[in-house]
N, C-alpha and C positions, 0 to 999 in steps of 0.2 A: 263693347268698350265703353266705359262711362265717361262723357265728355261734358264740360260746362264752358259755356260762351260767355264772356264779359265785352259787351259792346252797346254804347249808348244811342247808336243810331238804329231805329227799329228795322228799317228796310235792309240795312247792311247786315244786321243780325240774322234776318230771315234768309238773306242771300247765303250767308256764311253756313247757316243750318242746312240749307238745301244742297249747297256743295259738298258738305261733310257727308250727308247721308247718300248722296250720289256716288261718292268715292268709297265710302265705307257703309254699306247699308246695315251692317250688323251693330253698328254704333247706337248709343242710347244717348240723346241730349238730355241731361238731367235737368238743366235750367238754362235760361238767358238772363244773365244779370246786367242792369243798365246804369250802375253807378258805383263808386267806391264804396259808399254807405251800405248799398244792398249787398255788395260782395262781402264786405267785412261781416256783416250780420250772418250771411249764409254759412261762411266758413267756420264761424264759431259754433255752428250748430248742426253741421252737415259733414259727413265723411268727404275726404279730399278724393276728387275724381282721378282717373288714370291719365287724362290729358285735358289741358285748357287751351282755348282760343281766346285771345285778349287783345282788345285795342289798347293803346297806351294812354291817350288823352281823353278822359271821359269828362262829363258835365260838371262834376263836383271834385275833379282832381286827377291826378296821375294814377296809373295802376301800380307805379313804383311806390306810391305812398301805402298802398295795400300791403305789397309784398314786404315793406320794411316793418310793418306792424303786425302781419299775421303770417305765421310760418305755413307755408303751402308747398310741401315737398313732392311736387308733381311737375312734369315737363310741360313747358308753355311754348305755344306757337303763336308769336306776336303778329297781329295784322293791323297795320297802322298807315296813315297817309304820309308820315314823316319818316325820314331815315336818319335823323341825327341822334337816335337813342340806341343805336345798335350795340354799342359796347356795354352800356348799362344793362340792355335787355340780355345779353348773353352772360352777364354776371348773376342775373337774378332768374335762374331756372330756364332761360330760353334755349330752345333747341333749333328754332328756325324763325326768320323774320320775313314776313310777307308784306309788300307794299301794296297799298290800294291805289287803283281798283285792282282787285284780284280776280283770278279765273279759277274754274274747276280744276284746271291742270295745275295751277299754283298750289292749291290744296292737296292734289294727288301726290305731287313731289313732296311736299311736307310730311304727308302720311308715309310715304316710302322711306323718309329719313328716320321717322320715329320707329318704323318697324326694323330698320337696319340697326339702330341703336339697341332695341330690344334683343335682337339676336346677338349682337356683340356681347351683352351682358347675360346671355343664356336665359333670356326671358325673365330674368330677375333684375328689376330695375334699381340698381344701386345708384341713387341719385347723386352722391358725392362724385362718382365716377363719370356720370353723364354730365355734370357741370363741368368737370375738368375737361373732358373731351370737347364739349362746346367752345370752351375758352381757348383751345388751340388754334382756333382760326381768328384772324383779324380782318374785319370787313374794310375794304378800301374802295375808293371810287376812281374809275377810270373812264372818262368821258361820261356817258350815260349809264354805265354799268357798274354794279357793285360786285366786287371780286373777293372771295375769301382767300386770304393769304395765310399759310400755316405759320404759325409763330417760330417754328423751329427753323424756317427758311428766311427769317428776318436777320439781316446783318446789323443794321442799326436804325434808329428813328432820331431825326434831327430837325432842328429849326434853321431855316435859311430864308432871308429876307421876308421875315415875318410869316412864313408858311411852314407847316408841318410835314415832313416827308418821311416815308417808310422806304428803305433800300434793301432789297433781298440780298442773299448771299451771291446770287447770280447777277447782281447789278440792275435789277429791275426796279424802277422807282415809281412811287405812287404818292398822291397828295392825300392827307388826312384832315379831317375836320375837328379832331380832338386834340386837347392839350397833353403835353407830357405827363402832367399830373395824373390825368384820367388814364393814360395809358400804363402808367406805373401800376395801377390798381389791378390791371388785368394780366400783365405780363409776369412769368414766374421767375424763380431764382436764377435762370440762365441769363437774365438781363440785368444791367447796372446802369443806373443814373449817374453818369460820369459828372455832369455839371447841369446848369440851367437850360443847355441848348442841345443835349444829346443823351440817348439811351443806346447802349452797346450790347450785342450778344457775345457771350464767352467765346463761342466759336471763331469770332473775328480777330480776337486779340492774339498776335504773334508773340510779341514781347513788349517790354516796358522800359522806357529810359527815365532816370531822374534828372530833372532840370535845376538849374541854379536857384530858382525861386521856389523850389521845393515841391513844384507841380510834377505830375507824372505825364509823360509823352506816350501815348499808346501807338505801337507800330502794328499794322494790320497786314492780313495776307496780301501779298503782292498781286493777287487776282482780283482783289476788291478795289474798285476804282472810286477814290474820293479825293477831293480837293480841300477837304476840311481837316484842320489840325485838331486831332483828338487828344485832349487833355483832362487830366483829373485835378481838381484843386486840392492844395496842401491839406485843407481840413478833412477832405474825403478820402485822401491817400491811404490811411490805415485801413479804413473800411474796404476800399476797393481791392487792396493787396490780399486781404482775408478772403474776399469773395473770389479773387483770382485763385487762391490756394484751395479753397473748398469746392469749387465747382468744376 
């Protein structure tokens, strides 16, 4: 397997290389790149590898700067000291997100996921499918743990007391560090931004009542526990009703 590493810290890059070869000794580390500029020059003149391991914050910028300029249709395993970029990472080719300091076992688990995805696509990496599958999970924080929550299991995402929460259809609640605007970009057509405070899953909507002020009041499944009044503004009502009909 042909692999490229993008990591600006030399010792970390060497540790990552050694861990990769310990887990997958048949792999070939084609190069280790230490900056956005080096990576841009490399990918303009070389074949895209089968897999990338990338840090996010490099000395001369962010790896996202590179991915927004140069098309790299290969799966990426992100290795970073920060967890605030998870949503953006999974939008840009990411299949796994490893927090530093990483262990050899972390690398092994990432490789296992890579191999499972390859088998899912019958060893033909359709990257559009890969990206879609990666985005089906939303990473949330619970205490000191990062938990993948399948988007199909999300009932709604809402703001309360200046905090953003995700609530699953089974009434599990988690705090998110992202804005609703960022979440809109990763959620698919099953979700609708009702107003500036909430996003709802189509599965949650039982029926709708029209209000005197021309807003729409959404009634949800009785099994879903919420004290929030779910409304759609009159300006978004036509769009919401069309979405309700088409999904």
